[in-house]
C-alpha positions as CSV (number, residue, x, y, z in Angstrom):
1,M,0.3,20.2,2.6
2,F,3.5,18.5,1.9
3,K,7.0,20.0,1.5
4,V,9.9,18.9,-0.8
5,G,11.7,16.1,0.9
6,D,8.5,14.7,2.7
7,L,7.7,11.1,2.6
8,A,4.1,10.4,1.5
9,V,2.0,7.6,0.4
10,Y,0.3,7.2,-3.0
11,P,-2.5,4.7,-3.4
12,A,-1.4,1.4,-5.1
13,Q,2.1,2.7,-5.6
14,G,3.4,3.0,-2.0
15,V,5.7,5.3,-0.2
16,G,7.5,8.0,-2.2
17,V,9.4,11.2,-1.7
18,I,8.2,14.7,-2.7
19,E,11.0,15.7,-5.0
20,A,9.6,19.0,-6.3
21,I,6.5,21.3,-6.1
22,E,6.2,22.7,-9.6
23,N,3.9,25.1,-11.6
24,R,2.6,23.6,-15.0
25,E,0.3,24.6,-17.5
26,I,-2.2,21.9,-18.4
27,M,-4.8,22.4,-21.1
28,G,-4.4,26.2,-20.6
29,S,-4.7,26.5,-16.9
30,R,-1.7,26.8,-14.5
31,Q,-1.8,24.4,-11.6
32,R,0.7,23.4,-8.9
33,F,1.8,19.9,-8.8
34,Y,3.6,17.5,-6.2
35,I,6.5,15.8,-8.2
36,M,6.6,12.5,-6.4
37,K,9.2,9.6,-6.7
38,I,8.0,6.1,-5.6
39,M,10.6,4.4,-3.4
40,G,10.0,0.9,-4.6
41,N,10.3,1.3,-8.5
42,G,11.6,4.8,-9.1
43,M,8.5,6.0,-11.0
44,R,7.6,9.7,-10.8
45,I,4.1,10.7,-10.4
46,M,2.8,14.4,-11.0
47,I,-0.1,15.0,-8.7
48,P,-2.2,18.2,-8.7
49,M,-2.0,19.9,-5.2
50,D,-5.6,20.9,-5.4
51,S,-6.6,17.2,-5.8
52,A,-3.9,15.4,-3.7
53,K,-6.3,14.5,-0.8
54,S,-9.0,13.4,-3.1
55,V,-6.5,11.0,-4.9
56,G,-5.6,9.6,-1.6
57,L,-2.2,11.1,-1.3
58,R,-1.5,10.8,2.7
59,E,1.4,10.7,5.2
60,V,3.1,7.6,6.1
61,V,1.4,5.6,8.8
62,P,2.5,6.7,12.3
63,V,4.9,4.5,14.2
64,K,2.1,4.1,16.9
65,E,-0.2,2.6,14.4
66,V,2.1,-0.3,13.4
67,P,0.9,-2.7,16.2
68,K,-2.7,-2.2,14.7
69,I,-1.4,-3.4,11.3
70,Y,0.0,-6.5,12.9
71,A,-3.0,-7.2,14.7
72,I,-5.2,-7.2,11.4
73,L,-2.4,-9.6,10.0
74,R,-2.6,-11.8,12.9
75,N,-6.2,-12.0,13.1
76,K,-6.9,-15.5,11.3
77,D,-10.4,-15.7,12.8
78,I,-12.1,-14.5,9.6
79,T,-14.3,-15.9,6.9
80,I,-13.3,-15.7,3.2
81,D,-16.2,-15.3,0.8
82,K,-16.2,-18.2,-1.4
83,Q,-17.1,-16.1,-4.4
84,T,-15.3,-16.5,-7.9
85,W,-11.6,-15.5,-8.0
86,N,-12.2,-12.8,-10.3
87,K,-15.0,-10.8,-8.2
88,R,-12.6,-11.5,-5.2
89,Y,-9.7,-10.0,-7.3
90,R,-11.9,-6.8,-8.0
91,E,-12.8,-6.4,-4.4
92,Y,-9.1,-6.8,-3.3
93,L,-8.0,-4.3,-6.0
94,E,-10.5,-1.8,-4.8
95,K,-9.4,-2.1,-1.2
96,I,-5.7,-1.7,-2.4
97,K,-6.6,1.4,-4.3
98,T,-8.0,3.0,-1.4
99,G,-4.4,3.6,-0.2
100,S,-5.3,2.6,3.5
101,V,-2.6,0.7,5.0
102,Y,-5.2,-1.3,7.0
103,E,-7.1,-2.5,4.0
104,V,-3.7,-3.4,2.2
105,A,-3.2,-5.5,5.4
106,K,-6.6,-7.1,5.2
107,V,-5.9,-8.1,1.5
108,L,-2.6,-9.5,2.2
109,R,-4.0,-11.6,5.2
110,D,-7.1,-12.9,3.3
111,L,-4.9,-13.8,0.5
112,F,-2.5,-15.7,2.7
113,I,-5.5,-17.4,4.5
114,L,-6.9,-18.6,0.9
115,K,-3.5,-19.7,-0.1
116,V,-3.6,-22.4,2.6
117,D,-6.8,-23.9,1.4
118,K,-6.5,-23.5,-2.4
119,N,-3.8,-22.3,-5.1
120,L,-4.3,-18.8,-5.8
121,S,-4.8,-17.5,-9.3
122,F,-1.9,-15.8,-11.2
123,G,-3.8,-12.4,-10.6
124,E,-4.2,-13.1,-6.9
125,R,-0.5,-14.3,-6.3
126,K,0.5,-11.1,-8.0
127,M,-1.7,-9.0,-5.8
128,M,-0.4,-10.7,-2.8
129,D,3.1,-9.6,-3.8
130,T,1.7,-6.0,-4.3
131,A,0.1,-6.0,-1.1
132,K,3.1,-7.4,0.8
133,N,5.4,-4.9,-1.0
134,L,3.4,-1.8,-0.1
135,L,3.0,-2.9,3.5
136,V,7.0,-3.8,3.9
137,K,7.9,-0.6,2.6
138,E,5.5,1.6,4.6
139,I,6.0,-0.2,7.7
140,S,9.8,0.0,7.2
141,V,9.7,3.5,6.7
142,A,7.3,4.3,9.7
143,T,9.6,2.3,12.0
144,K,12.8,3.1,10.6
145,S,13.6,-0.5,10.2
146,D,15.3,-2.4,7.4
147,E,12.8,-4.1,5.0
148,T,14.3,-7.5,5.5
149,K,13.4,-7.4,9.1
150,I,9.7,-6.3,8.4
151,E,9.7,-9.3,5.7
152,Q,10.8,-11.6,8.4
153,D,8.1,-10.3,10.8
154,L,5.5,-11.0,8.0
155,K,6.9,-14.5,7.4
156,K,6.6,-15.4,11.1
157,I,3.0,-14.2,11.1
158,F,2.0,-16.2,8.2
159,T,4.1,-19.4,8.9
160,V,1.5,-22.2,9.1
161,Q,2.0,-24.0,12.3
C-alpha cells in the first residue's frame, strides 16, 4: 500500500511519484486508483489499487541491494544466446516488463556484451537505452545520488579494456 508522495516503480516505465489516490467510476463500478507521475518523462498512469501488485508496481530497490545490481552488470562471464535478433529482442522485452531491477540489469549487460561483437539492431539499441535509463533512475533514487554519477559508474563498468 502506497501513500501520496511515495516513490514506486512501474514495470517498463520506471520510477514515479504517487501523486494522488482517487476514486473513479469505470464501466459502472467504483474503484480506487493510484495516480502516478513517472519521473523520467512526466507521464501520468492510473493504476487500480486492487491490481497494483499484479501489474508489478513495487517499491524502489533498497540501497543495500544496489551492489547486487552492480555485480550483475560486472559479470561478463556469460554466454549470449546466438538466436535471431528479433527473438532475443522479445526475450529482453519480457524481462524488462517484469519490472525486476535485476532482470533490467541483465538485459543491459547482455546488450553491452553483444554490442562488442556485433552491431545491434535499431530495436536492440533502443532497448539498451531504455534499460540504461530505467537503471540509472532507480539506482540514483535508491542511493540518493545524482544521475550523472550513476551514468559514469555504468560507463566505467562497460568500458572495454
